C-alpha positions, -999 to 999 in steps of 0.1 A, spaced: 0 0 -4 13 30 -14 16 63 14 1 98 -2 30 124 -6 9 145 10 6 126 42 42 110 40 62 113 74 94 131 65 124 113 93 160 134 93 182 102 83 203 94 120 235 109 123 266 84 116 274 70 146 309 87 162 342 64 173 332 62 212 298 49 206 306 27 179 327 13 203 304 16 234 279 0 214 302 -29 204 312 -34 240 279 -34 251 266 -65 232 297 -86 231 292 -116 259 331 -115 258 342 -80 264 359 -85 298 383 -99 285 397 -79 259 437 -58 274 427 -29 285 455 -13 267 438 -16 232 408 4 251 433 26 264 442 32 230 406 37 215 399 65 240 420 84 211 401 75 180 395 94 153 374 76 127 367 41 124 357 15 102 333 -15 95 333 -46 67 327 -80 70 354 -99 64 339 -135 60 307 -149 64 293 -188 64 256 -201 64 244 -240 64 211 -255 77 199 -223 94 230 -218 115 251 -188 109 284 -175 114 300 -139 101 332 -118 105 335 -84 107 368 -61 108 364 -32 129 396 -6 125 396 26 145 422 51 134 441 72 162 451 101 162 495 95 160 480 77 126 480 40 141 449 18 140 435 -6 157 414 -30 149 389 -52 171 377 -85 149 338 -94 160 325 -128 152 280 -132 157 271 -165 150 242 -186 164 257 -219 171 246 -214 208 220 -226 231 184 -210 217 197 -206 186 203 -165 197 226 -144 180 259 -137 204 284 -119 195 324 -117 208 354 -98 204 386 -104 195 420 -77 195 443 -109 179 434 -123 147 443 -158 162 422 -159 191 395 -147 168 402 -186 142 406 -206 180 370 -191 188 359 -201 147 373 -234 151 352 -238 187 320 -236 163 296 -265 151 299 -252 117 319 -278 93 354 -280 97 356 -274 55 329 -246 58 338 -224 28 349 -181 35 343 -158 13 365 -136 16 353 -95 3 376 -79 -16 408 -58 -5 391 -21 -14 361 -28 10 380 -27 36 398 3 56 429 10 33 460 16 51 468 50 56 498 54 30 519 82 49 519 85 84 511 114 103 541 129 112 525 153 135 517 143 174 479 156 172 460 165 202 419 158 194 399 190 203 380 220 185 401 219 154 376 228 134 365 259 153 407 268 157 410 268 120 381 291 115 398 310 143 427 312 125 415 324 90 390 345 107 424 366 125 442 366 88 449 399 74 467 389 41 443 391 6 455 364 -8 448 339 24 434 305 18 399 307 7 366 287 6 375 256 -4 404 253 25 376 259 46 349 239 39 378 212 41 391 219 82 354 216 86 359 180 88 393 184 111 393 165 143 424 172 159 455 190 152 488 206 160 509 243 164 540 239 160 569 269 154 587 264 121 628 266 119 651 257 97 660 287 78 659 315 98 633 342 97 644 372 83 647 407 105 636 435 93 651 466 114 648 469 150 618 463 166 609 447 143 601 404 142 591 379 125 577 340 139 566 312 120 540 287 130 527 258 117 487 246 123 486 210 113 453 194 106 439 159 110 407 153 84 386 125 92 393 106 66 433 100 77 444 127 57 464 163 69 466 195 60 491 227 72 488 260 77 513 283 78 512 317 98 530 344 99 538 370 127 549 397 130 551 435 132 567 451 100 535 474 96 535 508 89 527 515 128 547 490 143 515 467 153 511 432 156 498 415 118 490 375 113 488 361 77 481 329 65 492 311 37 483 273 25 521 265 18 554 273 39 572 286 13 544 312 6 548 320 39 587 330 35 587 345 8 558 368 26 585 372 53 611 379 28 585 405 8 580 423 46 616 425 59 623 438 21 602 468 25 614 474 57 647 477 55 643 499 22 617 526 45 
């Protein structure tokens, strides 16, 4: 029976689970959650993103078994995987859930199930699993209100060629960040009372990618006031410092 368009109730889509909510749900239904290593659970306190995929399954004469791979991306760029075994081979045929931090323990638990020993697994294509992070983050990120930090940084930038709306949109998904003073080539000296400092604001996005903004702080202004400029690359930031210093020196 179809529902007339006018009377159909709009049901907004539920927001996706956060890494914390997903972990809480898995632990709440697992019969053996108390056996998981405390070290593993402590590491998951700083999870930034997660991925879930069906790893293998077997169905035979009303009995079933599925294995799921749950992977969390941590702030330091590493990943933690928990293996979930779902089956109805226990008393009463009720669906049961078990969690394992080690794949060997998962295999041992699977072998104990009353299913044929030659039960065929089907492994899903590798592309359905969480891909490895191609370049592990080199920053020691701190989880926090990183998206708001990015907004405030771009808001106080006074240079007209600061990063635009596309970069601001990407940084809406920032979930951790780190601020470090950039060293290497010395900052220019613009004369008495004029100083320069260069900072890298590195952001980790929820998909595991990274974006850095380069902040130049200086007093090379006509009235000597403090000024903030923001650039997308370190090279652009250092070129801006050199231009400012040369302008002050030639004044």
